[in-house]
C-alpha positions as CSV (number, residue, x, y, z in Angstrom):
1,M,-1.6,-18.9,-24.8
2,Q,-0.9,-20.0,-21.4
3,S,-2.6,-18.5,-19.0
4,P,-0.1,-16.8,-16.5
5,K,0.6,-18.6,-12.6
6,I,-1.2,-16.5,-10.2
7,A,-1.1,-16.7,-6.2
8,V,-3.4,-14.7,-4.0
9,V,-1.0,-14.3,-0.5
10,I,-2.5,-14.0,2.3
11,L,-0.5,-12.6,5.0
12,N,-1.3,-13.7,8.3
13,W,-1.1,-13.1,12.0
14,N,-3.5,-14.1,14.8
15,G,-6.1,-13.4,11.6
16,K,-8.5,-16.5,12.6
17,D,-12.0,-14.6,12.7
18,F,-11.0,-12.7,9.5
19,L,-10.0,-16.5,7.8
20,E,-13.1,-17.7,8.8
21,K,-15.5,-15.1,8.0
22,F,-13.6,-14.3,3.8
23,L,-10.7,-16.8,3.2
24,P,-13.8,-19.0,1.4
25,G,-15.1,-16.2,-0.2
26,V,-11.6,-15.1,-1.7
27,I,-11.0,-18.9,-2.7
28,Q,-14.8,-19.2,-4.5
29,H,-13.9,-15.8,-6.3
30,S,-9.8,-17.0,-7.6
31,P,-10.4,-19.7,-10.0
32,E,-7.1,-18.7,-11.5
33,G,-5.3,-18.6,-9.2
34,S,-3.8,-20.5,-6.1
35,V,-4.5,-19.8,-2.6
36,Y,-2.3,-19.4,-0.3
37,V,-1.9,-18.5,3.9
38,A,1.2,-16.5,4.7
39,D,1.5,-16.8,8.6
40,N,3.2,-14.6,10.4
41,C,4.5,-16.6,13.6
42,S,-0.2,-16.2,15.1
43,S,-0.3,-17.2,18.4
44,D,-3.9,-18.1,17.9
45,T,-5.1,-21.4,15.9
46,S,-4.9,-19.4,12.6
47,V,-2.6,-22.1,10.5
48,E,-5.0,-25.1,12.2
49,F,-7.9,-23.4,11.7
50,V,-6.9,-23.5,7.9
51,K,-5.7,-26.8,7.6
52,S,-8.5,-28.3,8.5
53,R,-11.3,-26.2,6.9
54,F,-9.2,-25.9,3.5
55,P,-7.0,-28.1,2.9
56,D,-7.0,-26.8,-0.4
57,V,-5.1,-23.6,0.7
58,H,-1.4,-24.0,0.2
59,I,0.0,-22.8,3.5
60,V,3.5,-21.1,4.4
61,I,5.0,-20.6,7.5
62,N,7.4,-17.5,8.3
63,K,9.4,-18.6,11.3
64,E,9.3,-14.7,12.7
65,N,7.1,-12.0,13.0
66,G,8.8,-9.6,10.8
67,G,5.5,-7.7,10.1
68,F,4.1,-6.7,6.7
69,A,7.3,-5.7,5.2
70,K,9.7,-8.9,6.0
71,G,6.6,-11.1,6.4
72,Y,5.8,-10.8,2.1
73,N,9.9,-11.4,1.1
74,D,10.2,-14.4,3.1
75,A,6.6,-16.0,2.1
76,L,7.6,-15.0,-1.2
77,K,11.1,-16.5,-1.3
78,H,8.2,-20.0,-1.4
79,I,5.9,-19.1,-3.3
80,E,6.8,-19.6,-7.8
81,A,4.5,-17.7,-10.1
82,E,4.6,-15.2,-13.1
83,Y,1.5,-12.8,-11.0
84,Y,1.4,-12.5,-6.9
85,V,-1.1,-11.0,-5.1
86,L,-1.2,-9.7,-1.9
87,L,-4.4,-9.4,-0.5
88,N,-4.7,-8.3,3.3
89,S,-6.9,-11.0,5.8
90,D,-9.9,-8.7,6.6
91,V,-10.8,-7.9,2.5
92,E,-14.1,-9.4,0.7
93,V,-13.3,-10.0,-2.9
94,T,-16.1,-10.6,-5.4
95,A,-16.6,-12.2,-8.3
96,N,-14.4,-11.6,-11.8
97,W,-12.2,-9.2,-9.2
98,I,-8.9,-10.8,-10.6
99,N,-9.3,-11.3,-14.6
100,P,-10.0,-7.9,-15.6
101,I,-6.5,-6.6,-13.6
102,I,-4.7,-9.8,-15.2
103,Q,-5.5,-8.6,-18.2
104,L,-4.7,-5.4,-18.3
105,M,-0.7,-6.0,-16.6
106,E,-0.4,-8.4,-19.9
107,T,-0.8,-6.2,-22.3
108,E,2.1,-4.4,-21.4
109,K,5.0,-6.0,-19.7
110,K,6.0,-2.2,-18.2
111,I,3.0,-2.3,-16.0
112,A,4.7,-3.7,-12.8
113,A,1.5,-3.5,-10.3
114,C,-2.6,-2.7,-10.0
115,Q,-5.0,-2.1,-7.5
116,P,-8.8,-3.1,-6.9
117,K,-11.2,0.2,-6.4
118,I,-10.8,-0.5,-2.4
119,L,-14.7,0.0,-1.1
120,A,-15.6,0.1,2.7
121,F,-17.3,-3.2,4.3
122,H,-18.4,-1.6,6.2
123,A,-20.4,1.0,4.1
124,K,-20.0,-0.8,0.8
125,D,-20.6,3.2,-0.9
126,H,-18.1,4.8,-0.5
127,F,-15.0,4.2,-0.9
128,E,-11.9,2.8,1.9
129,Y,-9.0,4.5,3.1
130,A,-5.9,2.1,2.4
131,G,-6.1,2.6,-1.3
132,A,-9.0,3.9,-2.7
133,S,-9.3,3.7,-6.5
134,G,-6.1,4.5,-6.8
135,G,-2.9,5.7,-5.2
136,F,-1.3,9.3,-5.3
137,M,0.9,11.4,-4.0
138,D,1.7,15.7,-3.8
139,T,5.2,16.8,-5.0
140,Y,6.3,17.1,-0.8
141,G,5.2,13.3,0.0
142,Y,2.0,13.2,1.1
143,P,0.1,10.4,-0.1
144,F,-3.6,10.4,-1.5
145,C,-6.4,8.9,-2.8
146,R,-8.8,9.0,-6.0
147,G,-11.4,9.0,-3.6
148,R,-9.7,9.8,-0.3
149,I,-7.7,12.4,0.8
150,F,-7.2,13.0,4.1
151,D,-10.0,11.8,6.3
152,V,-12.8,12.2,3.7
153,L,-13.8,9.4,2.2
154,E,-16.2,9.7,-1.0
155,E,-19.3,8.4,-2.0
156,D,-18.5,5.7,-5.1
157,K,-20.9,7.0,-8.0
158,G,-18.9,5.6,-10.3
159,Q,-17.2,8.8,-10.5
160,Y,-13.7,7.6,-10.4
161,D,-14.2,4.2,-12.5
162,S,-11.6,4.6,-15.3
163,I,-8.5,2.9,-15.8
164,M,-6.4,5.5,-14.3
165,E,-2.3,5.1,-14.2
166,I,-1.2,6.0,-10.9
167,F,1.3,6.7,-8.1
168,W,0.8,3.6,-5.5
169,A,-1.4,0.2,-5.3
170,T,-2.2,0.1,-2.1
171,G,-0.9,-3.2,0.0
172,A,-4.4,-4.4,1.4
173,C,-4.7,-6.1,-2.2
174,M,-1.7,-5.4,-4.9
175,F,-0.9,-7.3,-7.4
176,V,2.5,-7.1,-9.1
177,R,4.5,-9.4,-12.1
178,A,6.9,-11.5,-9.2
179,D,9.7,-11.1,-11.5
180,I,9.8,-7.4,-10.8
181,Y,9.0,-7.8,-7.2
182,K,12.4,-9.6,-6.9
183,E,14.0,-7.4,-9.2
184,M,13.1,-4.8,-7.0
185,Q,14.7,-6.4,-3.9
186,G,10.9,-6.8,-2.2
187,F,9.6,-4.4,0.2
188,D,11.3,-2.4,2.2
189,E,12.1,-4.5,5.8
190,N,13.0,-1.3,8.0
191,Y,9.4,0.0,8.0
192,F,7.6,-3.3,9.1
193,A,4.6,-2.1,8.3
194,H,3.0,1.0,6.9
195,M,3.9,3.0,3.7
196,E,6.1,0.0,2.2
197,E,4.0,-0.5,-0.4
198,I,4.2,3.3,-1.4
199,D,8.3,2.8,-1.1
200,L,7.6,-0.3,-3.7
201,C,5.9,1.1,-6.2
202,W,8.4,4.8,-5.9
203,R,10.8,2.7,-6.8
204,M,8.9,0.6,-9.7
205,K,8.4,4.2,-11.0
206,N,11.7,5.0,-10.2
207,N,13.1,2.4,-12.6
208,G,10.5,3.3,-15.6
209,Y,7.7,0.8,-14.9
210,K,4.1,1.8,-14.6
211,I,1.4,1.4,-11.5
212,F,-2.7,1.1,-12.8
213,A,-5.8,0.9,-11.3
214,V,-8.6,-1.3,-12.4
215,P,-11.5,-0.2,-10.6
216,S,-14.2,-2.8,-13.0
217,S,-11.9,-5.4,-10.0
218,V,-14.2,-4.4,-6.5
219,V,-13.5,-5.7,-3.4
220,Y,-14.7,-4.2,0.2
221,H,-11.7,-3.7,2.9
222,V,-12.3,-3.9,6.7
223,G,-9.9,-2.1,7.6
224,G,-7.0,-1.6,10.7
225,G,-6.5,-4.8,11.2
226,T,-3.6,-5.1,13.0
227,L,-2.8,-1.7,13.7
228,N,-6.1,0.6,13.6
229,K,-6.1,4.4,13.2
230,T,-5.8,5.4,17.1
231,S,-3.0,3.0,17.4
232,P,0.4,5.5,18.5
233,R,2.4,2.9,16.7
234,K,0.9,3.3,13.7
235,T,1.2,7.4,14.0
236,F,4.6,6.8,14.0
237,L,4.8,4.1,11.4
238,N,3.6,6.3,9.1
239,F,5.1,10.0,9.8
240,R,8.7,7.8,9.6
241,N,8.1,5.4,7.5
242,N,6.8,8.7,4.9
243,L,9.4,10.2,5.7
244,I,12.1,7.6,4.9
245,T,10.5,6.5,1.4
246,Y,10.6,10.5,0.5
247,T,14.2,10.5,1.2
248,K,14.7,7.5,-0.6
249,N,12.5,8.1,-4.1
250,Y,12.1,12.4,-4.8
251,A,13.8,12.9,-8.0
252,G,13.2,15.9,-8.6
253,S,14.5,18.7,-7.1
254,F,15.8,20.9,-3.7
255,L,15.4,17.9,-1.2
256,F,16.0,19.3,1.8
257,M,14.2,22.5,1.1
258,K,10.7,20.5,0.6
259,L,11.8,18.0,3.9
260,L,12.7,21.0,5.9
261,Y,8.6,22.7,5.0
262,R,7.7,18.6,5.6
263,M,9.1,18.7,8.4
264,I,6.8,22.0,9.5
265,L,4.2,21.4,8.9
266,D,4.4,17.3,10.2
267,G,5.4,19.9,13.1
268,V,1.7,21.7,12.7
269,A,0.0,18.0,12.7
270,A,2.1,17.4,15.8
271,F,0.7,20.3,18.1
272,K,-2.7,20.0,16.5
273,F,-3.1,16.7,18.1
274,L,-1.5,17.9,21.2
275,L,-4.5,20.7,20.9
276,S,-7.0,17.5,20.6
277,G,-5.8,16.0,23.4
278,E,-4.6,13.1,22.0
279,G,-0.7,13.5,23.5
280,R,0.1,10.0,23.2
281,H,0.2,11.2,18.4
282,F,2.1,13.8,19.5
283,I,4.8,11.9,21.2
284,S,5.1,9.8,18.2
285,V,5.3,12.3,15.4
286,L,8.4,13.7,18.3
287,K,9.6,10.0,17.4
288,A,8.3,9.5,14.5
289,H,11.3,12.8,13.3
290,F,14.4,11.7,15.8
291,A,14.3,7.6,14.4
292,F,14.1,9.6,10.9
293,Y,16.8,11.8,11.7
294,G,18.8,8.3,13.2
295,S,18.4,6.8,10.2
296,I,19.0,9.4,7.5
297,S,22.7,7.3,6.6
298,K,20.9,4.8,5.9
299,T,17.8,6.7,3.9
300,L,20.3,8.4,2.2
301,E,22.8,5.1,0.8
302,K,19.5,3.5,0.1
303,R,18.7,6.7,-2.0
304,R,21.9,6.3,-3.5
305,T,21.3,2.9,-4.5
306,V,18.0,4.1,-6.2
307,R,19.8,6.5,-7.6
308,T,22.8,4.3,-9.5
309,M,20.3,1.5,-11.1
310,P,21.0,0.7,-14.6
311,S,17.4,1.6,-15.4
312,F,16.9,4.5,-13.4
313,A,13.9,6.2,-15.0
314,P,11.8,8.3,-13.1
315,S,7.9,9.1,-13.8
316,S,6.6,11.5,-12.1
317,T,3.1,10.4,-13.6
318,G,0.4,10.4,-10.4
319,M,2.5,13.3,-8.5
320,L,0.7,16.3,-7.8
321,H,2.3,19.2,-8.8
322,A,0.9,21.7,-5.7
323,N,0.5,20.4,-1.6
324,I,-1.7,18.9,-0.7
325,V,-2.4,20.3,2.9
326,V,-2.6,23.7,2.0
327,Q,-4.8,22.2,-1.3
328,H,-7.3,20.2,1.5
329,Y,-6.6,22.3,4.5
330,L,-6.7,26.1,3.5
331,K,-8.6,26.4,-0.5
332,G,-11.3,23.2,0.8
333,K,-10.7,20.7,-1.1
334,K,-12.2,17.3,-0.6
335,K,-12.5,15.5,-3.5
336,F,-10.7,14.1,-5.9
337,S,-12.4,15.5,-9.1
338,E,-11.3,19.0,-7.7
339,I,-8.0,19.1,-7.9
340,K,-7.6,16.3,-10.3
341,N,-6.5,19.1,-12.8
342,L,-2.9,19.9,-10.4
343,F,-1.4,16.3,-12.4
C-alpha cells in the first residue's frame, strides 16, 4: 500500500532562534514527511536562515501576519498532502514521532485529528500546559488536559500512556486529515490566536469525527514562544475566544443559562487577578467580555452554520459532566485520574 503524503508545517513568526534549535531535529526525525516552514511576515532573518542552512525545507511566505489561525489557513492553501502536521517552532520532536499517529489514523477514516504526548522542554519529566496527554472540556466550556488541570502540571510516570479518544488536540502539535481540515474550512480566522484548535476539533466532533491522543509519540514543547502566560493580550484572547467557542459549538441544553454561569465564574477569576495585583489581567477579562458581547450576532450566525451542516452529529466523548472549576478549586482535585469517573 502506498504511504500517505505527510506535510510537517511549522508556522514561523520571528522565530529564527527556535528554528536554529529545533528544525534540525524535525528534519532528522521526519523521514516520512516533507518539512515546510510557513512564514508569517517575519521581520527577523528567519527566511534567509532556512534558505541558506536547510535548502531541502520548503518555504511558504504569507502576505500578512494573520496570527495562528489565518497564518495556517493561508499557508495550507499552497500545500498538497493527505495529512498536515501542524507543529509549533518551539517543539523538539523525538524519533518515531510520526508513525504511531499516522498508523492509527489510517485504521479509521473518522479519526480527523490526533496529538502526541506533550512534555515540557524545560522539565522533561512533566507534562506541558498546551495539550499534555490529550485535551478535554467540561460542561461549561473550560478546557483541561490529561496531565494538566488549570496550572497544575503532573509528573509523567506513564500513567496516561494509553491511546485515548479525547475532546481536542493541541495546536502545538496537531495531526489532521487535510480533506477534513478543508471540509471544516480550517481555523476560524477571527480568533487570531488561542483556542482555535479547540474550536476546530469541536466542529469536527459536531460532524461525527473523532480526536485521539497517541502517547507513544512524544514531543517536548517550550511554550509561550509568541505570547507568554503573563501577557494580558493572551488573557484577553483566551477568555474571549473561549466564550465564542462555547457559544458556537455547544450542542446541549440551556446554553444561555450556562453562559450566564460561565460569566459569573469569569468575573470571579477577574477579581482574583485584581486582588493578586494583576490589574492588567483584570482589565483584559473585562475587555474580553465586551468583545464577546460585540461579536454575539456573528457568533450566533456561526452557531447556526455549525448546526445546519449536513453531517451534524454531535459527540460528547471527552466532555466532563461536571464543572472542573468546582472539582479543582473547591474539591481539591489536582489530577486527571481523580476526575476520570465523572466523564
